[in-house]
Structures are given as structure tokens and as C-alpha cells.
C-alpha positions, 0 to 999 in steps of 0.5 A: 304732292311731289316737290321738286328739289333742286340741288344747292350749289355749294361754293367753297368759301374756305379762302375767307379767313379775315373780315376783309375777305368776307367784305370782299366776297360780300361786294362780289355777291352784291355785284353778281346779284345786281347784274342778274337783276338787270338781266331779269329786268331787261328780259321782263321788258322784252316779254310783251313784245315777244308775247305779241310776236308769238301770238302773231306767229300762231294766230295769223296762219291759223286765221288765214288758213281758216279764211281760205277754207271758208271762202273756198266753201263759199265758192263751192256753194255758189257754184252749186247755186248756179246749178239750181234754176232759181236764183242764178243771178244771186248765186253769180254775185255771191260766187264772184264776191267769194272768189275775190275774197278767196283770192285776197286771203290766198294772196295775203297768206302767200305773202305772209309765208314768203315773209316768214321764210325770209326770216 
């Protein structure tokens, strides 16, 4: 098991000669720690929003692309159904419905891509 060791930054504290110098350094250290804690707290509160944004950026294009591919396949299978003699009216209805859905998802994907490029 390999342990990653980060080098410790050694701060020169040779200027501390009295108790007052030590107390002043202690106050500076506490102030720096408090500032870092506040920054971490702010980042922690931003985490859910950033996670949601990331999920949307990754999931939405994947979902829209898959829907377009699925609806395209439905359109092709409907066209093949038209070539068969039996069930032509059902194939027409299926093909028309699939074409509408394909157009809708293609339009949504186009709008999403435009919105993403503007950012």
C-alpha cells in the first residue's frame, strides 16, 4: 500500500521572541483558519448546484441523442411496414407518430446545443 506524502511547508517562525509575538502569530493563524473555513463552507453550499449542472450537461445530450436515434429507428421500421402488404394503415399511423416525436426531439436537441454554445 503506497501512501502519498505531501511535503510540509515549514514557515519561518524565528521572528517570535516574546510571548506577545507568539500571541500575535496565534491571532493571525486563527484568522487565516477562519477565512479558509468560510471559503470551504461557501464551496460546500455550492456543491449541490454544481453537481446538478454537471449532471444536466452530461445526461441531457446523451438522452436527447438516444431519443433521436430511437425515433429514427422507429421511422425506418414504419417505412419497412409500409412496404409490406398487411397492416399498411397501422404502419402509416406508427410512422407519422414517430416522425412527430423525432422532429420534437431533434428540435429540443438543436435548441439545447444553441443554448450551450451561447454560454
